[in-house]
C-alpha positions, 0 to 999 in steps of 0.5 A: 764225860758228855762232850770235849773241853779243852785245858781242864785240869787232869783228874786221877781216874778211878780207882785212884789213891789221890783225889778221892771224894768220900761221901757222907751217907747220913741215912739214905734209903735203898732207893734213894741210893740207886738214884744217888749212884745213878748220877753220881757213883762214877765221881764217888770213891768211898762211902761213910755211913756217918757216926752210928747210923748203921745201928739203926738203919734198916735193911742194912745189909741190902743197903750195903750190897747196893754200894758194893754192886756198884763198886763203891767201898763203904765203912762205918763211921768212927764214932760207931767204933768208939761206942764199941771201944768204951763199952769194951766190945772191941772184939764184938766190933771186929765181929760185926766187920766180918758179919757184914763183909766190911772191907774198911774200918774208921778208928776215931777218938773224937768223942772219947778219951783214950791214950794215943798208943792204945789208938794206935794198938786198935789200928794195928789190930784192925789193919790186919783184918780191914783197911784202916782210915783213922781220924784225927781231931776232936768233935769238941770245938773247945779242944785246939791241938797245936799243929805239932801235935796234929803232925805227931798223931798223924804220922804215928796213925800212919805208922800204925797202919792207916791207909788215910788220916781224916782231918776232923771237921764233923759233918758241920765244917765247924770244928777240928781244921775249922774255926767254928765260923766254918773258916780254914784254920790255914796256918794249921793246914800249912804247917801240917802239910810240912810234914805229912804228904797231902795224898795221906790226908783226906780233909773233911770238907762239907761246905762249898767254901772249904771245898773251894779253898782246898782245891785252890791250895791243892789242886783238882786232885785233893782228898775231900770228905764228908761230902754230901750225896747232892754236892758231889756232881757240884764238887766234881765242877768245882774241881775240873774249873766249871764253876764260878768258884774255881773257873778263873783259877785253873784257866790262869795256870795254863 
């Protein structure tokens, strides 16, 4: 930090297992990544190349190298996994992970329908190759899961080998754990937290109000995902109580 301020909430340090900021890269150029890392690399824990953008991204190998040289893990969005799985190309997907030296992979079923045991089998197989992050929830806003089902799915995926489970929200923050207005389904989140340790969940929270809500609920070191590159610095100030949204929240805890 550039200067000293007393009585700030204690922020976990990188590399960290709790307090992660997962950034969504939807097609940054190499120069844009370099600029992003100069400003926000120290506050970024992991980067997702959104959905299947890696399929059409030029200079993919060079792009991945820029992140790797900066010590930032990268993974392909879960929709890419789904695109391979639905075409019976799972082995091809595994070879793609090896080709690009990927150390993480996301397993999701937000756009396809597969038996959950089959999804867990994919997690088990991939966890022998890479660190797996799995995503729970549908991208279809009409599919509303009861809290007990979210809990059961998350538990099973952790047992199958997931390092973290993502609570689905899409990049728009209007499905899954949110209503179509972007409002948090508070009862659902409360129920999930009765059974699933908070440090194992990455809450997708692309909208500032959602970030503020989770930080006020779970503290500065909550895991948050689908953060836009330009929002990483603003999010870090919210985590530290240095933006109006959480300014008094952290002071009153002292």
